[in-house]
NUVEX-289625 format. One line per field, with one value per residue: x, y, z of N, C-alpha, C in turn. Coordinates in Angstrom, 3 decimals. Last residue first. Layout:
# NUVEX-289625
n.east	(X, ...)
n.north	(Y, ...)
n.up	(Z, ...)
ca.east	(X, ...)
ca.north	(Y, ...)
ca.up	(Z, ...)
c.east	(X, ...)
c.north	(Y, ...)
c.up	(Z, ...)
//
This chain:
# NUVEX-289625
n.east	(-162.535, -163.566, -162.849, -163.114, -165.876, -166.900, -168.945, -166.310, -165.061, -162.939, -161.735, -159.777, -157.467, -154.625, -152.608, -152.773, -152.433, -149.431, -148.123, -148.717, -147.136, -145.235, -144.820, -143.961, -146.233, -148.675, -147.689, -147.734, -150.331, -151.581, -151.325, -152.136, -154.901, -155.322, -154.805, -156.552, -159.052, -157.853, -157.135, -153.199, -150.971, -151.432, -149.255, -151.151, -150.848, -152.349, -153.032, -154.180, -156.799, -156.552, -159.790, -159.341, -157.046, -157.136, -155.334, -155.870, -154.167, -154.224, -153.679, -153.677, -154.574, -155.987, -158.242, -158.230, -155.455, -156.494, -158.513, -157.961, -159.848, -159.987, -161.007, -160.383, -160.018, -161.759, -162.266, -165.072, -165.565, -164.478, -166.092, -168.780, -168.975, -169.604, -171.732, -171.199, -170.328, -172.613, -173.391, -172.393, -171.033, -169.262, -170.735, -172.048, -170.159, -171.091, -171.716, -171.240, -173.217, -171.269, -171.282, -171.805, -169.643, -169.010, -168.065, -166.091, -166.863, -164.702, -162.315, -162.043, -160.790, -163.433, -162.964, -160.262, -161.098, -163.634, -164.388, -166.479, -168.461, -169.303, -170.499, -172.608, -173.460, -174.443, -174.720, -175.027, -171.944, -171.697, -173.369, -172.467, -169.183, -169.896, -171.082, -169.022, -167.726, -169.615, -169.234, -168.613, -165.311, -163.138, -161.166, -162.822, -163.527, -161.047, -160.488, -162.484, -162.554, -159.441, -157.757, -156.613, -157.323, -160.112, -161.459, -161.165, -162.960, -165.337, -165.373, -165.954, -168.508, -170.157, -170.155, -170.871, -173.695, -174.928, -174.911, -176.357, -179.069, -178.946, -179.804, -180.115, -180.160, -182.174, -184.823, -186.518, -188.636, -189.872, -190.573, -192.742, -194.747, -194.517, -196.174, -198.096, -199.048, -199.896, -202.058, -203.746, -204.419, -205.417, -207.689, -209.027, -211.608, -212.430, -214.454, -215.175, -215.773, -219.141, -221.853, -223.754, -224.743, -225.552, -223.205, -220.455, -219.682, -222.403, -225.289, -224.744, -221.529, -219.631, -216.830, -216.513, -215.345, -215.658, -217.766, -216.743, -216.542, -216.034, -217.692, -220.421, -221.183, -219.466, -218.088, -217.596, -214.543, -211.886, -208.859, -206.955, -207.640, -206.682, -204.271, -205.028, -206.809, -207.609, -207.821, -209.693, -211.823, -212.809, -212.950, -211.001, -209.053, -208.205, -207.473, -204.935, -206.219, -208.498, -207.792, -205.963, -207.395, -209.642, -207.883, -206.563, -209.067, -209.846, -207.133, -207.617, -208.720, -210.631, -212.962, -212.728, -212.200, -215.002, -216.690, -215.490, -216.407, -219.255, -220.165, -220.821, -219.699, -217.419, -216.053, -215.298, -213.614, -211.581, -210.322, -209.838, -207.975, -205.918, -205.088, -204.149, -201.644, -201.551, -200.763, -198.059, -196.569, -195.061, -195.290, -197.508, -198.047, -201.363, -204.339, -207.964, -210.227, -212.761, -216.060, -218.989)
n.north	(146.845, 149.182, 150.970, 153.289, 153.840, 152.790, 151.312, 150.511, 147.545, 145.110, 142.215, 138.898, 138.892, 139.420, 137.591, 135.690, 136.509, 137.767, 135.713, 134.258, 136.434, 138.799, 140.880, 142.981, 142.345, 143.437, 145.920, 146.117, 145.528, 147.965, 149.580, 148.566, 148.869, 151.836, 152.646, 151.798, 152.937, 156.197, 158.827, 158.881, 157.713, 156.932, 155.509, 153.874, 153.385, 151.010, 150.390, 148.913, 147.900, 145.429, 145.107, 146.178, 147.827, 149.760, 151.055, 153.961, 155.481, 158.844, 161.086, 163.601, 165.459, 168.338, 170.528, 170.385, 167.980, 164.749, 161.995, 158.305, 155.464, 152.363, 148.977, 147.258, 144.068, 141.454, 140.047, 140.073, 138.602, 135.986, 135.772, 135.218, 134.984, 135.571, 136.776, 138.960, 139.481, 139.107, 141.558, 143.381, 141.986, 140.220, 138.950, 140.191, 142.900, 146.651, 149.763, 152.838, 155.819, 158.967, 162.035, 165.052, 167.413, 170.017, 173.499, 175.871, 179.154, 181.571, 183.176, 186.626, 189.235, 190.793, 191.098, 192.573, 195.203, 196.509, 197.072, 195.592, 196.121, 199.681, 203.005, 205.262, 205.686, 202.334, 199.916, 197.705, 197.105, 199.821, 199.209, 197.216, 197.678, 199.911, 198.238, 197.179, 199.297, 201.772, 205.314, 207.307, 208.738, 207.093, 205.161, 202.323, 202.248, 201.853, 199.464, 197.436, 198.251, 198.812, 201.268, 201.857, 204.461, 204.119, 203.532, 206.280, 207.644, 206.391, 206.776, 209.507, 210.313, 208.582, 210.493, 213.059, 212.138, 211.571, 214.357, 215.567, 214.274, 211.978, 208.655, 205.969, 204.396, 201.400, 199.915, 200.178, 200.825, 198.372, 196.789, 198.102, 197.794, 195.410, 194.899, 196.364, 194.269, 192.724, 193.213, 193.558, 191.258, 190.412, 192.552, 193.819, 196.162, 196.855, 198.651, 199.022, 202.496, 201.920, 200.027, 198.468, 195.360, 192.734, 192.075, 192.949, 192.314, 193.147, 194.726, 195.896, 196.375, 195.544, 196.822, 198.671, 201.953, 203.756, 203.854, 207.064, 208.542, 207.471, 205.108, 205.487, 207.075, 205.945, 208.112, 211.377, 210.816, 209.320, 209.931, 208.165, 204.380, 201.410, 200.101, 196.325, 193.835, 194.878, 196.207, 195.257, 194.984, 197.951, 195.839, 195.909, 197.521, 198.259, 200.173, 201.081, 203.382, 203.254, 201.491, 203.461, 205.842, 204.873, 204.091, 206.460, 207.732, 206.898, 204.824, 201.737, 200.003, 197.935, 198.944, 201.971, 201.789, 200.363, 202.135, 204.607, 203.709, 201.189, 198.353, 196.297, 193.570, 193.919, 195.587, 193.753, 192.126, 193.763, 194.534, 191.849, 191.869, 193.683, 192.058, 190.427, 191.853, 194.780, 198.214, 200.356, 201.771, 200.794, 199.680, 200.892, 201.860, 200.902, 200.179, 201.512, 198.653, 197.375, 197.970, 195.491)
n.up	(28.434, 29.989, 31.058, 30.124, 30.272, 33.407, 35.631, 37.899, 39.299, 41.819, 40.325, 42.421, 42.405, 42.851, 43.578, 41.503, 39.182, 39.407, 39.939, 37.326, 35.412, 37.740, 38.555, 36.426, 34.585, 35.447, 34.949, 32.523, 32.362, 33.037, 31.434, 29.268, 29.641, 30.348, 27.786, 26.416, 27.408, 28.289, 29.717, 29.152, 30.338, 33.851, 37.010, 39.733, 42.513, 45.193, 48.808, 51.399, 53.104, 53.330, 52.421, 49.501, 48.029, 45.216, 42.168, 39.949, 37.492, 36.919, 34.052, 31.310, 30.372, 31.135, 31.586, 34.774, 36.792, 36.918, 37.644, 38.253, 38.086, 39.922, 41.649, 44.782, 44.651, 47.427, 49.884, 49.915, 47.308, 48.725, 50.934, 49.672, 45.695, 43.506, 43.221, 43.283, 40.231, 39.130, 39.496, 38.483, 35.188, 33.471, 32.637, 30.595, 29.236, 28.719, 27.462, 29.027, 28.803, 27.590, 29.451, 28.297, 27.016, 29.107, 28.139, 29.643, 30.409, 28.271, 30.590, 30.926, 29.537, 30.462, 33.275, 33.225, 31.734, 30.927, 28.140, 27.320, 28.659, 27.594, 27.496, 27.260, 29.961, 30.775, 30.522, 32.194, 32.793, 34.544, 36.272, 37.811, 38.217, 40.176, 41.999, 43.154, 44.169, 45.076, 46.343, 48.284, 46.363, 44.797, 45.670, 45.546, 42.865, 41.420, 42.622, 41.850, 38.651, 38.063, 35.556, 33.341, 32.196, 32.043, 34.120, 35.030, 33.717, 34.000, 37.151, 36.677, 34.894, 36.719, 39.109, 38.026, 36.961, 39.497, 41.008, 38.947, 38.844, 41.587, 41.751, 40.976, 38.026, 37.429, 39.144, 40.972, 39.487, 38.480, 40.065, 40.991, 38.414, 38.659, 41.101, 40.134, 38.269, 39.531, 41.168, 38.888, 37.648, 40.535, 40.784, 38.224, 37.186, 33.483, 31.334, 28.181, 26.021, 24.963, 25.406, 25.354, 26.953, 26.896, 28.971, 30.022, 32.445, 34.044, 34.316, 36.568, 37.848, 39.177, 37.249, 35.569, 37.008, 38.648, 40.163, 41.055, 37.208, 35.143, 34.590, 35.114, 32.757, 29.914, 27.793, 27.613, 28.647, 30.111, 29.687, 30.561, 29.808, 31.873, 29.996, 28.241, 27.352, 24.179, 21.936, 20.623, 21.598, 23.424, 26.166, 28.228, 30.117, 33.408, 36.735, 38.172, 39.345, 39.881, 42.082, 43.502, 44.374, 45.675, 48.140, 49.203, 49.939, 51.939, 53.445, 55.767, 56.692, 54.626, 55.443, 55.079, 52.188, 51.224, 52.128, 50.549, 48.286, 48.065, 46.345, 44.914, 44.446, 42.889, 45.559, 46.614, 45.247, 44.867, 47.609, 48.686, 46.539, 47.572, 50.447, 49.038, 47.913, 49.492, 48.773, 49.926, 51.833, 54.734, 57.240, 59.581, 62.424, 62.364, 60.933, 61.934, 62.666, 60.345, 61.226, 61.339)
ca.east	(-161.833, -164.228, -162.444, -161.338, -165.549, -166.231, -168.928, -167.285, -164.520, -164.464, -161.020, -161.313, -158.218, -155.630, -152.529, -152.879, -153.469, -150.949, -148.756, -149.037, -148.771, -145.677, -145.493, -143.475, -144.794, -148.447, -147.764, -146.468, -149.205, -151.620, -150.755, -150.632, -154.435, -155.047, -153.962, -155.486, -158.768, -158.826, -158.079, -154.772, -150.959, -151.554, -149.695, -149.961, -150.914, -151.285, -152.919, -153.440, -156.761, -155.595, -158.841, -160.231, -156.791, -157.376, -155.983, -155.544, -154.970, -153.838, -154.502, -152.843, -155.115, -154.412, -157.231, -159.164, -156.302, -155.845, -158.212, -158.114, -158.958, -160.482, -160.122, -161.561, -159.553, -161.808, -160.615, -164.278, -165.855, -163.863, -164.944, -168.970, -168.934, -167.937, -171.708, -171.602, -169.235, -171.685, -174.625, -172.383, -172.284, -168.627, -170.129, -172.863, -170.913, -170.279, -172.081, -170.613, -172.797, -172.513, -170.631, -172.325, -170.523, -168.332, -169.206, -166.301, -167.052, -165.914, -162.467, -162.517, -160.161, -162.764, -164.001, -160.268, -159.982, -163.337, -163.489, -164.906, -167.922, -169.140, -169.569, -171.693, -172.320, -174.800, -174.097, -175.873, -172.770, -170.827, -173.465, -172.977, -170.016, -168.985, -172.070, -170.694, -167.448, -168.996, -169.311, -170.016, -166.372, -164.331, -160.716, -161.595, -164.622, -162.311, -159.883, -162.240, -164.094, -160.338, -157.688, -156.617, -156.530, -159.618, -161.634, -160.610, -161.862, -164.991, -165.934, -164.958, -166.963, -169.949, -169.736, -169.748, -172.460, -174.239, -174.262, -174.899, -178.023, -179.590, -179.013, -180.595, -179.442, -181.401, -183.971, -185.278, -188.384, -189.130, -188.805, -191.899, -193.782, -194.073, -195.115, -197.738, -199.048, -199.063, -201.077, -203.291, -204.244, -204.079, -206.762, -208.781, -210.441, -212.756, -213.439, -215.604, -214.764, -217.597, -221.135, -223.033, -224.362, -226.782, -223.938, -220.982, -219.105, -221.585, -224.549, -226.228, -222.105, -220.810, -217.513, -217.687, -215.148, -214.419, -216.874, -216.909, -216.870, -215.795, -216.004, -219.390, -220.955, -220.732, -218.278, -218.664, -215.398, -213.165, -210.170, -207.241, -207.162, -207.997, -204.922, -204.468, -206.026, -207.934, -207.254, -207.894, -211.116, -212.924, -213.664, -211.919, -209.594, -207.881, -208.068, -205.187, -204.562, -208.101, -209.095, -205.768, -205.898, -210.051, -208.948, -206.008, -207.669, -210.611, -208.095, -206.819, -207.882, -209.256, -212.579, -212.769, -211.402, -214.017, -216.828, -215.471, -215.049, -218.443, -219.432, -221.242, -221.046, -218.139, -216.103, -216.344, -214.545, -212.487, -211.084, -210.830, -208.509, -206.407, -206.417, -204.985, -202.536, -201.139, -201.826, -198.738, -198.163, -194.911, -194.145, -197.567, -196.842, -200.248, -202.985, -206.728, -209.608, -211.196, -215.055, -217.886)
ca.north	(145.688, 148.263, 149.812, 152.809, 153.551, 153.554, 150.891, 151.186, 148.922, 145.787, 143.648, 139.745, 137.549, 140.126, 139.204, 135.193, 135.862, 138.720, 136.144, 133.567, 136.036, 137.633, 140.232, 142.388, 141.602, 142.001, 145.629, 146.220, 144.503, 146.589, 149.910, 149.064, 147.843, 151.312, 153.074, 151.188, 151.780, 155.440, 158.365, 159.407, 158.996, 157.051, 156.724, 153.689, 154.083, 151.611, 151.012, 149.075, 149.451, 146.109, 144.186, 146.159, 146.381, 149.972, 149.685, 153.355, 153.927, 157.825, 160.935, 162.394, 164.312, 167.678, 170.260, 170.475, 169.236, 165.883, 162.459, 159.542, 156.530, 153.866, 150.131, 148.615, 145.190, 142.212, 140.716, 141.166, 140.047, 136.424, 136.154, 136.703, 134.771, 134.917, 135.361, 139.093, 139.547, 137.902, 140.188, 143.280, 142.826, 141.906, 138.459, 139.545, 141.636, 145.126, 148.522, 151.837, 154.484, 157.840, 160.509, 164.038, 166.368, 168.685, 172.412, 174.912, 177.934, 180.873, 182.091, 185.732, 187.800, 190.371, 190.678, 190.956, 194.050, 195.749, 198.243, 195.235, 195.253, 198.570, 201.945, 204.497, 206.653, 203.729, 200.548, 198.179, 195.931, 199.181, 200.410, 197.284, 196.457, 200.183, 199.527, 196.219, 198.327, 200.512, 204.541, 206.842, 208.576, 207.734, 206.382, 203.276, 202.668, 203.098, 200.638, 197.947, 198.287, 197.931, 200.748, 200.599, 204.666, 204.771, 202.951, 205.222, 208.346, 206.493, 205.258, 208.784, 210.467, 208.235, 209.344, 212.647, 212.443, 210.433, 213.326, 215.996, 214.529, 213.362, 209.684, 206.346, 205.524, 203.125, 199.675, 199.815, 202.088, 199.758, 196.179, 198.430, 198.897, 195.499, 194.229, 197.015, 195.862, 192.320, 192.880, 194.674, 192.070, 189.719, 191.781, 192.869, 195.803, 196.149, 198.722, 198.474, 201.367, 201.536, 201.333, 198.622, 196.386, 193.276, 191.417, 193.638, 191.768, 193.257, 194.662, 194.618, 197.074, 195.947, 195.845, 198.116, 200.594, 204.014, 203.248, 206.206, 208.476, 208.580, 205.018, 204.619, 207.467, 205.522, 206.662, 210.172, 211.679, 208.686, 210.864, 209.023, 205.709, 202.254, 200.567, 197.720, 194.274, 193.972, 196.942, 195.275, 193.835, 197.001, 195.676, 194.803, 197.439, 197.724, 199.202, 199.351, 203.502, 204.280, 201.388, 202.315, 205.829, 205.242, 203.191, 205.404, 208.312, 206.889, 206.095, 203.039, 200.401, 197.721, 197.677, 201.195, 201.889, 199.752, 201.278, 204.696, 203.821, 202.164, 199.084, 197.888, 193.812, 193.241, 196.150, 194.617, 191.014, 193.436, 195.356, 192.649, 191.040, 194.085, 193.851, 189.895, 191.006, 193.720, 197.037, 199.669, 202.245, 200.858, 200.455, 200.555, 201.212, 201.605, 199.622, 201.307, 200.024, 197.337, 197.903, 196.117)
ca.up	(27.850, 28.750, 31.778, 30.362, 28.908, 32.810, 33.977, 37.472, 39.195, 41.033, 40.971, 42.003, 42.646, 42.014, 44.165, 42.987, 39.849, 39.173, 41.089, 38.531, 35.510, 36.650, 39.527, 37.845, 33.860, 35.951, 36.755, 33.522, 31.859, 33.941, 32.748, 29.410, 29.565, 31.188, 28.427, 25.826, 27.527, 27.230, 29.970, 29.355, 29.907, 33.026, 36.084, 38.278, 42.040, 44.372, 47.474, 50.684, 52.476, 54.018, 53.470, 50.667, 48.600, 46.622, 42.825, 41.529, 37.962, 38.174, 35.728, 32.520, 29.929, 31.271, 30.400, 33.627, 36.532, 37.341, 36.670, 39.365, 37.854, 39.653, 40.498, 43.927, 44.724, 45.962, 49.611, 50.848, 47.518, 47.733, 50.942, 50.617, 47.350, 44.096, 42.931, 43.750, 41.624, 39.057, 40.548, 39.643, 36.382, 34.205, 33.569, 31.440, 29.103, 29.390, 27.532, 27.914, 29.713, 27.606, 28.793, 28.630, 26.682, 28.211, 28.826, 28.608, 30.675, 28.674, 29.423, 31.410, 29.737, 28.622, 32.765, 33.499, 31.396, 31.798, 28.782, 26.786, 29.491, 27.689, 28.661, 25.902, 29.284, 30.867, 29.049, 31.679, 32.197, 32.870, 35.622, 37.083, 37.100, 38.855, 41.059, 42.339, 42.855, 45.499, 44.661, 47.952, 47.716, 44.801, 45.232, 46.408, 43.860, 41.204, 42.356, 43.116, 39.631, 38.006, 37.096, 33.357, 32.719, 30.311, 33.080, 36.281, 33.849, 32.905, 35.761, 37.850, 34.709, 36.075, 39.330, 38.526, 36.332, 38.382, 41.198, 39.140, 37.868, 41.192, 42.131, 42.412, 38.453, 37.140, 38.188, 41.728, 40.353, 37.372, 39.540, 41.761, 38.773, 37.760, 41.097, 41.165, 37.873, 38.689, 41.596, 39.186, 37.440, 39.735, 41.968, 38.491, 38.193, 35.088, 31.944, 29.022, 26.717, 24.979, 25.479, 24.588, 27.252, 27.099, 27.984, 28.867, 31.288, 33.778, 32.820, 36.497, 37.247, 40.272, 38.489, 34.885, 36.431, 38.151, 40.764, 41.291, 38.475, 35.568, 34.919, 36.148, 33.969, 30.547, 27.985, 26.690, 28.334, 29.317, 29.066, 31.769, 29.058, 31.061, 31.050, 27.748, 28.834, 25.727, 23.494, 20.245, 21.963, 22.499, 25.183, 28.099, 29.028, 32.494, 35.663, 37.898, 38.124, 38.855, 41.627, 43.361, 43.254, 44.815, 47.628, 48.399, 48.435, 50.915, 53.628, 54.572, 57.589, 54.625, 55.651, 56.183, 52.769, 51.143, 52.831, 52.382, 48.427, 47.791, 47.370, 44.651, 45.430, 42.878, 43.710, 47.190, 45.842, 43.705, 46.774, 48.822, 45.941, 46.584, 50.247, 49.717, 47.288, 49.259, 48.747, 48.914, 51.726, 53.526, 57.235, 58.460, 62.085, 63.340, 61.485, 60.983, 63.227, 61.474, 60.192, 61.996)
c.east	(-161.541, -163.928, -163.322, -161.633, -163.609, -165.581, -168.070, -167.445, -166.319, -164.188, -162.736, -160.559, -159.782, -156.308, -154.091, -152.894, -153.836, -152.031, -149.332, -149.380, -148.966, -146.769, -144.974, -143.587, -143.895, -147.065, -147.719, -146.901, -148.452, -150.746, -150.760, -150.334, -152.561, -154.971, -153.819, -154.452, -157.587, -157.997, -158.852, -155.654, -152.315, -151.637, -150.415, -150.482, -150.422, -151.748, -152.139, -153.802, -154.926, -155.473, -157.653, -160.069, -157.577, -157.566, -155.588, -156.692, -155.137, -154.426, -153.486, -153.958, -154.643, -155.102, -155.580, -157.889, -157.176, -156.757, -157.507, -157.689, -159.140, -159.266, -160.490, -160.583, -160.453, -160.699, -159.923, -162.544, -165.234, -163.976, -164.130, -167.251, -168.767, -167.970, -170.471, -171.395, -170.031, -170.408, -173.935, -172.955, -171.849, -169.837, -169.151, -172.247, -171.675, -170.888, -171.325, -171.372, -172.052, -172.106, -171.398, -171.759, -171.160, -169.541, -169.130, -167.776, -167.343, -165.975, -163.765, -162.785, -160.028, -161.780, -163.853, -161.796, -159.996, -161.893, -162.943, -163.632, -166.518, -168.585, -170.255, -170.499, -171.624, -173.568, -174.202, -175.805, -174.669, -171.537, -172.705, -174.389, -171.199, -169.282, -171.594, -171.284, -168.397, -168.542, -168.402, -170.248, -167.913, -165.090, -161.799, -161.479, -163.532, -162.962, -160.201, -161.278, -163.132, -161.501, -159.492, -156.836, -155.880, -157.804, -160.373, -160.417, -160.727, -163.615, -164.674, -164.749, -165.992, -168.295, -169.252, -169.139, -171.796, -173.416, -174.028, -173.992, -177.207, -178.290, -179.442, -179.679, -180.137, -180.878, -183.222, -184.040, -187.117, -188.196, -188.379, -190.384, -192.918, -193.367, -194.023, -196.659, -198.146, -198.144, -199.713, -202.361, -203.033, -203.250, -205.448, -207.760, -210.666, -211.218, -213.416, -214.275, -215.770, -216.661, -219.348, -221.871, -223.572, -226.276, -225.335, -221.911, -219.825, -220.998, -223.266, -226.124, -223.606, -222.111, -218.569, -218.059, -215.957, -214.413, -215.523, -218.137, -216.904, -215.631, -215.424, -218.191, -220.270, -220.077, -219.388, -219.071, -216.069, -214.469, -210.922, -208.558, -207.734, -207.503, -206.117, -205.151, -204.648, -206.544, -207.364, -207.098, -209.603, -211.772, -213.104, -212.681, -210.353, -209.224, -207.567, -206.053, -204.376, -206.828, -208.580, -206.483, -206.077, -208.418, -209.241, -206.856, -207.199, -209.917, -208.744, -207.681, -207.089, -208.183, -210.866, -213.265, -211.893, -212.662, -215.637, -215.641, -214.544, -216.913, -218.767, -220.936, -221.320, -219.873, -217.359, -216.728, -216.137, -213.538, -211.866, -211.535, -209.968, -207.609, -206.854, -205.881, -204.201, -202.176, -201.239, -199.530, -198.887, -196.465, -193.665, -196.227, -196.561, -199.269, -202.294, -205.248, -208.167, -210.561, -214.035, -216.241)
c.north	(144.853, 146.987, 148.810, 151.530, 152.597, 153.151, 151.643, 150.997, 149.285, 147.267, 144.072, 141.860, 138.211, 138.981, 139.409, 136.372, 135.973, 137.944, 137.621, 134.118, 135.481, 136.762, 138.804, 141.611, 142.028, 141.244, 143.849, 145.658, 144.993, 145.455, 148.395, 149.012, 147.517, 149.440, 152.570, 151.330, 151.078, 154.212, 157.013, 158.527, 159.508, 158.578, 156.313, 155.050, 154.035, 152.435, 151.157, 149.545, 149.606, 147.900, 145.225, 146.080, 146.700, 148.324, 149.868, 152.003, 153.733, 156.638, 159.275, 162.322, 163.246, 166.262, 169.291, 170.766, 169.446, 167.284, 163.892, 160.877, 157.692, 154.480, 151.029, 149.252, 146.556, 143.559, 141.368, 141.149, 140.927, 137.879, 136.791, 136.920, 135.729, 134.485, 135.027, 137.601, 139.356, 138.630, 139.309, 141.744, 142.321, 142.687, 139.606, 139.110, 141.700, 144.254, 147.099, 150.497, 153.353, 156.334, 159.446, 162.567, 165.393, 167.994, 171.058, 173.838, 176.884, 179.205, 181.581, 184.697, 186.356, 189.127, 190.186, 190.620, 192.934, 194.450, 197.668, 196.563, 195.304, 197.555, 200.770, 203.534, 205.952, 204.738, 202.089, 199.219, 196.856, 198.307, 200.654, 198.216, 196.981, 199.234, 200.061, 197.498, 197.562, 199.944, 203.031, 205.943, 207.881, 207.521, 207.356, 204.537, 203.247, 203.201, 202.212, 198.886, 198.869, 198.371, 199.728, 200.426, 203.052, 204.582, 203.014, 204.146, 207.292, 206.936, 205.558, 207.333, 209.995, 208.726, 208.554, 211.570, 212.697, 211.019, 212.082, 214.690, 214.286, 213.466, 211.143, 207.542, 205.788, 202.931, 201.500, 199.665, 201.393, 200.557, 197.322, 198.119, 199.194, 197.093, 194.769, 196.342, 196.338, 193.511, 192.956, 194.587, 193.293, 190.543, 191.246, 192.835, 194.808, 196.470, 198.087, 198.016, 200.237, 202.713, 200.790, 199.305, 196.736, 195.235, 192.961, 192.967, 191.836, 192.284, 193.846, 194.310, 195.466, 196.165, 196.310, 197.180, 199.334, 202.679, 203.354, 205.075, 207.412, 209.255, 206.357, 205.000, 206.529, 205.918, 206.643, 208.987, 210.721, 209.664, 209.777, 209.911, 206.831, 204.143, 201.176, 198.877, 195.562, 193.615, 196.508, 195.683, 194.302, 195.923, 197.472, 194.673, 195.957, 197.112, 198.798, 198.924, 201.896, 203.699, 202.152, 201.457, 204.721, 205.639, 203.319, 204.536, 207.285, 207.028, 206.078, 203.546, 201.309, 198.443, 197.096, 199.709, 201.826, 199.860, 200.433, 203.304, 203.848, 202.868, 200.487, 198.322, 195.619, 193.573, 195.507, 195.845, 192.535, 193.001, 195.205, 193.967, 191.444, 193.122, 193.932, 191.244, 190.872, 192.633, 196.084, 198.158, 201.432, 201.250, 200.400, 201.101, 201.030, 201.135, 200.661, 201.240, 200.395, 198.789, 197.662, 196.317)
c.up	(28.999, 28.690, 30.742, 30.900, 29.049, 31.248, 33.252, 35.948, 38.301, 40.737, 40.760, 42.386, 41.978, 41.853, 43.713, 44.072, 40.718, 39.637, 40.633, 39.653, 36.635, 36.506, 39.042, 38.070, 35.144, 35.053, 37.028, 34.594, 32.381, 33.892, 33.590, 30.575, 29.814, 31.027, 29.950, 26.974, 27.155, 27.875, 28.916, 29.947, 29.135, 31.713, 34.695, 37.350, 40.655, 43.238, 46.426, 48.798, 51.537, 53.877, 54.529, 51.961, 49.803, 46.915, 44.718, 41.668, 39.518, 38.141, 36.117, 33.229, 30.861, 31.152, 30.011, 32.560, 35.089, 36.974, 37.838, 38.082, 38.042, 38.723, 39.832, 43.078, 44.044, 46.027, 47.993, 50.375, 48.662, 47.279, 49.329, 50.640, 48.259, 45.072, 43.256, 44.391, 42.637, 39.639, 40.300, 40.614, 37.873, 35.053, 34.194, 32.581, 30.735, 29.213, 28.137, 28.552, 28.428, 28.408, 28.718, 28.639, 27.801, 28.379, 28.306, 29.455, 29.686, 29.478, 29.318, 30.191, 30.055, 28.906, 31.100, 33.268, 31.549, 31.351, 30.519, 27.578, 28.535, 28.252, 28.084, 27.094, 28.140, 30.600, 29.459, 30.603, 31.602, 31.966, 34.045, 35.725, 36.818, 37.581, 39.809, 41.546, 42.577, 43.537, 45.473, 46.588, 47.329, 45.525, 44.872, 46.582, 45.169, 42.347, 42.502, 43.571, 40.990, 39.069, 37.200, 34.829, 33.564, 31.026, 32.119, 35.050, 34.171, 32.960, 34.813, 37.173, 35.592, 35.443, 38.355, 38.558, 36.787, 37.934, 40.413, 39.948, 37.928, 39.855, 41.384, 42.399, 39.520, 37.581, 37.929, 40.641, 40.878, 38.268, 39.243, 41.601, 39.316, 37.635, 40.157, 41.249, 38.761, 38.102, 40.859, 40.612, 38.197, 39.194, 41.245, 39.804, 38.616, 35.665, 33.097, 30.065, 28.015, 25.534, 25.369, 24.132, 25.883, 26.899, 28.593, 28.330, 30.187, 32.455, 32.475, 34.814, 36.930, 39.068, 38.858, 36.529, 35.983, 37.151, 39.834, 40.774, 39.063, 36.183, 34.907, 36.081, 34.704, 32.117, 29.441, 26.932, 27.112, 29.319, 29.008, 31.646, 30.359, 30.420, 30.743, 29.560, 28.716, 26.274, 24.793, 21.236, 21.274, 22.117, 25.391, 26.617, 28.786, 31.109, 34.297, 37.291, 37.458, 38.521, 39.836, 42.196, 42.943, 43.835, 45.884, 47.466, 47.684, 49.268, 52.244, 54.229, 56.605, 55.533, 55.735, 56.643, 54.576, 51.978, 52.638, 52.437, 49.825, 48.824, 47.420, 46.083, 45.303, 43.463, 43.452, 46.135, 46.280, 44.327, 45.514, 47.846, 47.054, 46.038, 48.938, 50.201, 47.820, 48.453, 48.704, 49.478, 50.378, 52.759, 55.882, 57.952, 60.878, 62.327, 61.748, 61.510, 61.920, 61.748, 61.420, 61.159)
//
């Protein structure tokens, strides 16, 4: 039983499932009307689909190319329905000396249709006069130093994103060098990943836990806080876990020597005994600034 033709179809493109059905029924030597009835489409849609998306398998030098429009002198199956070698008793060319050999594949047809749709969405969707007027407005605005937003605000039917896209595509010979802000953007810096710093066994987390529950609970957490990008200065922070009291010591940079100098100044204020009593255990990460 044939399926009724669906109503309210939003677009005429065949789906991948429908193309699979076309290929399967071609392999069974079904007519265009039978395939159309199965899909709920018109026979002309089926014949156009097969004719448009056939590809050559032989000769080998033309493998994968679309089938040529003029197939005079070729196998009669290629000039009239089914317009391809699908369903032929000599399928895949076994025992067949005719050239070219042409097949319909649902996968290849879907890829070709997707490429056609993508290409149709690119370029300028304007009349020649309208495109020329908008390109002239963009060219004039850029020459006067206007931003894409300002050009769009003074040109009806033109958006800032369209200005950026047309300039980036190089329409009318324009280049991104004419976009003053875009030229002024600094390239993003890519920092090299930090290498893991090796520490002695007595600096391991297992050694910290071995100090006992009371010592761990009363420990300080030490870390460095970076400032703005490109500024080497930072803060050395010491957080007391039980009281949430925090010290912040300025550092000129993130080197191990700077951390040692800051801790030495703190030891100079508290004294050696005071520093030992106050900072019984200090927990840090494996950053290179804490290697010593």
